C-alpha positions in Angstrom: -6.8 65.4 -32.6 -3.6 65.8 -30.8 -4.8 64.7 -27.4 -2.2 61.9 -27.1 0.8 64.3 -27.9 -0.5 67.5 -25.9 -1.5 67.8 -22.4 -4.5 70.0 -21.4 -2.0 72.5 -20.0 -0.4 72.9 -23.5 2.7 70.9 -22.7 3.8 67.6 -24.3 2.8 64.0 -23.1 5.4 61.2 -23.1 4.4 60.3 -26.8 4.7 63.9 -27.7 8.4 64.0 -26.7 9.1 60.8 -28.5 7.5 62.1 -31.6 9.3 65.5 -31.4 12.6 63.7 -30.8 12.1 61.4 -33.8 11.1 64.4 -35.9 14.2 66.2 -34.7 16.3 63.4 -35.9 14.9 63.2 -39.3 15.1 67.0 -39.6 18.9 66.9 -38.6 19.5 64.4 -41.2 17.8 66.4 -43.9 19.8 69.3 -42.7 23.0 67.3 -43.3 21.8 66.2 -46.5 21.2 69.8 -47.8 24.6 70.8 -46.4 26.2 68.2 -48.6 24.1 69.3 -51.8 24.9 73.0 -51.2 28.7 72.4 -50.9 31.0 72.7 -53.8 31.8 69.1 -53.8 28.1 68.3 -54.0 28.3 65.6 -51.3 28.1 65.5 -47.7 31.4 65.6 -45.7 32.2 64.6 -42.2 33.4 68.1 -41.5 30.0 69.7 -42.5 28.2 67.2 -40.3 30.5 68.0 -37.3 30.0 71.7 -37.9 26.2 71.6 -38.3 26.0 69.3 -35.3 28.3 71.6 -33.1 26.4 74.7 -34.3 23.1 73.1 -33.1 24.5 72.1 -29.8 25.9 75.4 -29.1 22.7 77.2 -30.0 20.8 74.8 -27.6 23.2 75.1 -24.7 23.5 78.9 -25.1 19.8 79.2 -25.2 19.8 78.2 -21.4 22.1 80.9 -20.6 19.4 83.7 -20.2 20.5 87.2 -19.5 16.9 88.3 -19.1 13.6 86.3 -19.3 10.3 87.8 -20.3 7.3 87.1 -18.3 5.0 85.5 -21.1 7.8 83.6 -22.8 10.9 84.6 -24.8 14.3 85.7 -23.4 17.6 87.4 -24.2 20.1 84.6 -24.4 23.9 84.4 -24.8 24.1 84.7 -28.7 22.2 81.5 -29.2 20.8 82.5 -32.6 24.3 83.3 -33.9 25.3 79.7 -34.3 22.4 79.0 -36.8 23.2 82.1 -38.6 26.8 81.0 -39.0 25.8 77.8 -40.7 23.6 79.7 -43.2 26.5 82.2 -43.8 29.0 79.3 -44.3 26.9 76.7 -46.1 24.1 78.7 -47.7 20.4 79.5 -46.9 18.9 76.1 -47.7 21.3 74.6 -45.2 20.6 77.3 -42.7 17.0 77.0 -42.9 17.2 73.1 -42.7 19.5 73.3 -39.5 17.1 76.1 -38.1 14.2 73.7 -38.7 15.7 70.9 -36.9 16.9 73.1 -34.0 13.4 74.2 -33.7 12.5 70.7 -32.5 15.1 71.1 -29.7 13.5 74.5 -28.7 10.0 72.8 -28.7 11.1 70.1 -26.6 13.0 72.6 -24.2 9.9 74.8 -23.8 6.8 73.4 -25.3 3.5 75.1 -25.3 0.7 74.3 -27.7 -2.5 76.3 -28.7 -2.8 75.1 -32.0 -0.8 73.6 -34.9 -0.3 76.8 -36.7 0.7 78.5 -33.4 3.5 75.8 -32.9 4.5 76.5 -36.4 4.8 80.3 -35.9 6.5 80.2 -32.5 9.0 77.2 -33.2 9.3 75.8 -36.8 9.0 78.8 -38.9 10.5 81.2 -36.5 13.8 79.3 -36.2 13.8 78.2 -39.6 13.8 81.9 -40.6 17.2 82.1 -39.1 18.5 80.4 -42.2 17.7 83.3 -44.5 21.1 84.7 -43.2 22.6 82.8 -46.0 21.1 85.1 -48.7 23.5 87.9 -47.5 26.5 85.6 -47.1 28.2 87.0 -50.3 27.5 90.9 -49.4 30.0 93.2 -47.6 29.5 92.5 -44.1 27.3 89.8 -44.9 27.3 88.1 -41.5 26.0 91.2 -39.8 23.5 92.0 -42.5 22.3 88.4 -42.5 22.1 88.2 -38.7 19.9 91.2 -38.6 17.7 90.0 -41.4 17.4 86.7 -39.6 16.4 88.3 -36.3 13.8 90.4 -38.0 12.3 87.4 -39.9 12.2 85.2 -36.7 10.5 88.1 -34.9 7.9 88.4 -37.5 6.8 84.8 -37.1 6.5 85.2 -33.3 4.5 88.4 -33.7 2.1 86.7 -36.0 1.6 83.9 -33.6 1.2 86.4 -30.8 -1.6 88.3 -32.7 -3.5 85.2 -33.9 -3.4 83.4 -30.6 -1.7 84.7 -27.6 -3.8 88.0 -27.5 -6.8 85.9 -27.0 -5.4 85.2 -23.4 -4.9 88.9 -22.5 -7.3 90.3 -19.8 -10.6 91.8 -20.8 -9.6 95.3 -19.9 -6.7 95.2 -22.4 -6.9 98.1 -24.8 -8.1 96.7 -28.2 -6.3 99.6 -29.9 -2.9 98.0 -28.9 -3.7 94.3 -30.0 -1.9 94.6 -33.3 1.1 96.5 -31.9 1.6 94.6 -28.5 2.9 91.2 -30.1 5.5 93.1 -32.2 6.6 95.2 -29.5 6.9 92.4 -27.0 8.7 89.9 -29.3 11.0 92.3 -30.8 11.9 93.7 -27.3 14.0 90.7 -26.3 15.0 89.7 -29.8 16.5 93.2 -30.7 18.1 93.4 -27.4 19.9 90.1 -27.9 20.7 91.1 -31.5 22.4 94.2 -30.3 24.4 92.3 -27.8 25.5 89.9 -30.5 26.4 92.6 -32.9 28.5 94.4 -30.5 30.4 91.0 -29.8 30.7 90.5 -33.5 32.2 93.9 -34.0 35.1 93.0 -31.5 38.3 92.5 -33.7 39.4 89.4 -32.0 36.0 87.7 -32.3 35.9 88.6 -36.0 39.4 87.2 -36.6 38.5 84.1 -34.7 35.1 83.6 -36.6 37.1 84.1 -39.9 39.5 81.3 -39.0 36.5 78.9 -38.1 34.9 79.8 -41.3 38.1 78.8 -43.1 38.2 75.7 -41.4 34.5 74.8 -42.2 35.0 75.6 -45.9 38.2 74.0 -46.5 
């Protein structure tokens, strides 16, 4: 069904890249629309557009700065998830989920691999959209940290689900069957929690906290 979009090796064809780029543009436009509807003024503003765009760009750029890369996909990056979480913290969960969904297209273009449509949803669309749930914790004490932790755990859950349903079928025949349900969880959370710990340490630095508070005031003013 998707032969014109996906190569035999699981990558994207030229048409596949075009479709993904078009989908990314549409999803980003929807993210900006939600940003406007979630604001106090109930309309999109140039400032919100700029902050959402910058956050996606910074997330994409820092995703290339890999501190450690796992052998079967996944890596510890330089706080790339944080930028989507910040949008959710500032503009709410709906905007965060929408921006995360749009960002997932960029991630798919960056490192595409297709086993099935649902696998793509788990590894890309749902996983990165899940970062937006950080917005539900925005009004709590230490809401950014709590939201970030929840976002990391939620993203990992979708990666683990995709790993269990699809990727475990590619393990060697002598792989212990008793570990099939545990391995996807351990594998995916190993790099996600490592990056999460690094990010939380950075967020705990007073100078970083002060700087982010200043940016937040600018974003919401």
